[in-house]
C-alpha positions in Angstrom: -25.0 2.2 6.8 -23.3 -0.5 4.7 -21.8 -3.5 6.4 -18.1 -3.4 7.3 -15.7 -5.7 5.5 -14.6 -8.3 8.1 -11.1 -9.6 8.5 -9.9 -12.0 11.1 -8.7 -9.4 13.6 -10.3 -6.2 12.5 -13.1 -4.7 10.4 -13.2 -2.0 7.8 -16.0 0.4 7.1 -15.6 1.7 3.5 -18.9 3.3 2.5 -17.3 6.8 2.4 -14.1 5.7 0.6 -13.9 6.1 -3.2 -11.5 3.1 -3.4 -12.9 0.0 -1.9 -10.9 -2.9 -0.5 -9.3 -4.8 -3.3 -6.7 -7.5 -3.8 -3.9 -4.9 -4.4 -4.1 -3.5 -0.9 -4.4 -6.8 0.8 -1.5 -8.2 -1.2 0.7 -5.2 -0.3 -0.2 -5.4 3.4 0.6 -9.1 3.5 3.7 -9.1 1.2 5.5 -6.2 2.8 8.6 -7.4 4.6 8.9 -6.8 8.4 12.2 -8.7 8.8 13.9 -5.5 9.8 11.4 -5.0 12.6 10.5 -1.4 11.8 9.7 0.8 14.8 8.0 3.4 12.6 5.7 2.9 9.6 4.1 5.3 7.2 1.2 4.5 4.8 1.0 7.1 2.0 -2.5 7.5 0.6 -4.2 5.3 3.2 -7.7 5.1 1.9 -9.7 2.9 4.3 -6.5 2.3 6.4 -6.4 -1.4 5.4 -2.7 -1.6 4.8 -1.8 0.2 8.0 -4.1 -2.1 10.0 -2.6 -5.2 8.4 0.9 -3.9 9.4 -0.4 -3.1 12.9 -1.6 -6.7 13.2 1.7 -8.1 11.8 4.3 -5.9 13.5 5.4 -4.5 16.8 6.0 -1.0 15.4 5.3 1.8 18.0 4.3 4.3 15.4 2.1 3.6 12.4 1.2 6.8 10.7 -1.0 7.1 7.6 -1.7 10.1 5.4 -4.8 10.7 3.3 -5.8 13.8 1.3 -9.5 13.0 0.7 -11.6 14.2 3.6 -14.2 11.5 3.6 -11.5 8.7 3.3 -9.4 10.4 6.0 -12.4 10.5 8.5 -13.3 6.9 7.7 -9.7 5.8 8.1 -9.5 7.4 11.5 -12.8 5.6 12.5 -11.3 2.2 11.3 -8.2 2.9 13.3 -10.1 3.9 16.4 -12.3 0.8 16.4 -9.3 -1.6 16.1 -7.2 -3.3 18.8 -4.2 -1.1 17.8 -5.8 2.3 18.1 -3.0 3.5 20.4 -0.4 2.9 17.6 -2.3 4.1 14.6 -2.8 7.7 13.5 -3.9 9.3 10.2 -3.0 12.8 9.0 -5.3 14.7 6.7 -2.8 16.1 4.3 -1.3 15.9 0.8 2.2 14.4 0.4 3.7 17.8 -0.2 2.3 19.2 3.0 3.3 16.2 5.0 6.9 16.3 3.7 7.1 20.0 4.5 5.8 19.7 8.1 7.5 16.5 9.2 11.1 16.0 10.3 10.7 12.4 11.3 12.1 9.5 9.2 10.3 6.2 8.9 11.8 2.7 8.9 9.1 1.4 6.5 7.0 3.3 4.0 4.1 1.6 2.1 1.9 3.0 -0.6 -0.8 1.5 -2.9 -0.7 4.6 -5.1 -3.4 5.8 -7.6 -2.2 4.6 -10.9 -4.8 4.8 -13.7 -2.7 7.3 -15.6 -5.1 7.2 -18.6 -7.9 9.7 -17.7 -11.1 7.7 -17.5 -14.0 9.3 -15.8 -16.4 7.0 -13.9 -18.7 10.0 -13.3 -17.6 9.9 -9.6 -15.0 12.6 -9.0 -13.6 11.2 -5.7 -13.3 7.7 -7.1 -11.5 9.1 -10.2 -9.1 11.1 -8.0 -8.3 8.0 -5.9 -7.7 6.0 -9.0 -5.7 8.4 -11.2 -2.0 9.1 -10.8 -2.6 12.8 -11.6 -3.6 13.2 -7.9 -0.2 11.8 -6.9 2.3 11.3 -9.8 4.9 8.5 -9.3 7.7 11.1 -9.3 6.1 13.0 -6.4 5.5 9.8 -4.5 9.2 8.7 -5.0 10.5 12.1 -4.1 8.4 12.1 -0.9 9.6 8.6 0.0 13.2 9.7 -0.5 12.7 12.5 2.0 10.7 10.6 4.6 12.5 7.2 4.7 15.4 6.5 7.1 18.8 5.6 5.6 18.3 1.9 6.2 14.6 1.9 5.6 12.5 0.2 3.0 9.6 1.3 0.8 7.0 -1.2 -0.5 4.5 -0.5 -3.2 2.2 -2.1 -5.8 1.9 -0.8 -9.3 0.7 -2.0 -12.7 3.3 -4.3 -14.3 3.2 -2.2 -17.5 4.5 0.8 -15.5 7.3 -1.2 -13.8 10.2 -0.2 -16.0 9.3 3.5 -15.9 8.8 3.4 -12.1 12.2 1.7 -11.6 13.9 4.3 -13.8 12.3 7.2 -11.9 13.2 5.6 -8.6 16.9 5.5 -9.5 16.9 9.3 -9.7 16.2 9.2 -5.9 18.8 6.5 -5.3 16.0 4.0 -4.6 16.7 0.5 -5.9 14.6 -2.7 -5.9 15.5 -5.2 -3.2 12.6 -7.5 -4.1 10.1 -7.7 -7.0 7.1 -10.1 -7.1 5.1 -10.1 -10.3 1.5 -11.0 -9.9 -1.0 -12.6 -12.2 -4.6 -13.6 -11.7 -4.4 -17.2 -13.0 -1.8 -19.4 -14.8 -3.1 -18.3 -18.2 -3.5 -14.6 -17.6 -0.9 -11.9 -18.2 1.2 -10.4 -15.4 -1.0 -7.6 -14.0 0.9 -6.1 -11.0 4.4 -5.6 -9.6 5.0 -5.6 -5.9 8.3 -3.8 -5.3 10.4 -3.3 -2.2 13.0 -0.5 -2.5 16.0 0.6 -0.4 18.6 3.3 -0.8 21.6 2.2 -2.8 22.1 -0.3 -5.6 22.1 -4.0 -4.7 21.4 -7.3 -6.3 17.6 -7.7 -5.8 15.5 -10.8 -6.2 12.5 -11.4 -8.4 9.7 -13.9 -8.0 6.2 -14.6 -9.4 2.8 -15.0 -7.6 -0.4 -16.5 -9.1 -3.6 -15.8 -7.2 -6.0 -18.4 -8.5 -5.6 -21.8 -10.2 -9.2 -21.4 -11.4 -12.1 -19.3 -10.3 -12.2 -19.2 -6.5 -9.6 -21.9 -6.2 -6.6 -20.1 -4.7 -3.0 -21.1 -5.1 -1.1 -22.3 -2.0 1.2 -19.3 -2.2 -1.7 -16.8 -2.2 -3.4 -18.6 0.7 -0.2 -18.7 2.8 0.3 -15.0 2.2 -3.3 -13.9 3.1 -4.6 -16.5 5.5 -3.9 -14.4 8.6 -6.4 -11.9 7.3 -9.2 -13.3 5.1 -12.0 -15.1 6.9 -12.4 -17.5 4.0 -8.8 -18.6 4.0 
């Protein structure tokens, strides 16, 4: 059995998950705003459960649900939840987004998703990894439609997507009356191009704010902003 990935307050086993822990998930889990003190949280496409666990550590939400379609990832997510200090607040459903929307009447105060987004079909020779990475398995439109049905009226939805998909994603979101409250554009180092967009949505058009985040000044020398964001989680921070 491979060694778990250790964080300050929990650990993640990921040997059965196609998508391993990466910067995107940790960024989203740390960046997501909890100022509205959500009582119920949903993580769509939970993978290892990393984001739900980070939000359990950061929030007082009674209900933190996750949803994962891949059976191996779902089982591993449940194990990671059960071995954490917050097992009584965390639950993972083995379902697709369609099934989940059909079966659930509850609304969530906060929804998060680190969606699959390699829309260009690239096969790595590993089918479950490809499915986890490719937006075919959960197109943006399906994700946004699900969010619109599952989010409470005053709720928020936080996600991370490639910067190059940002405009299209915002256009799609408007069809569901979802508008950006906050956007943070992320790049690896001062010289690199913007790689990711962290976006927080709410229902109804408002004047949102935008900001930038750079992860490293140089190799393994992290910016103060990135350290401040992630220091409650990474052992090395």
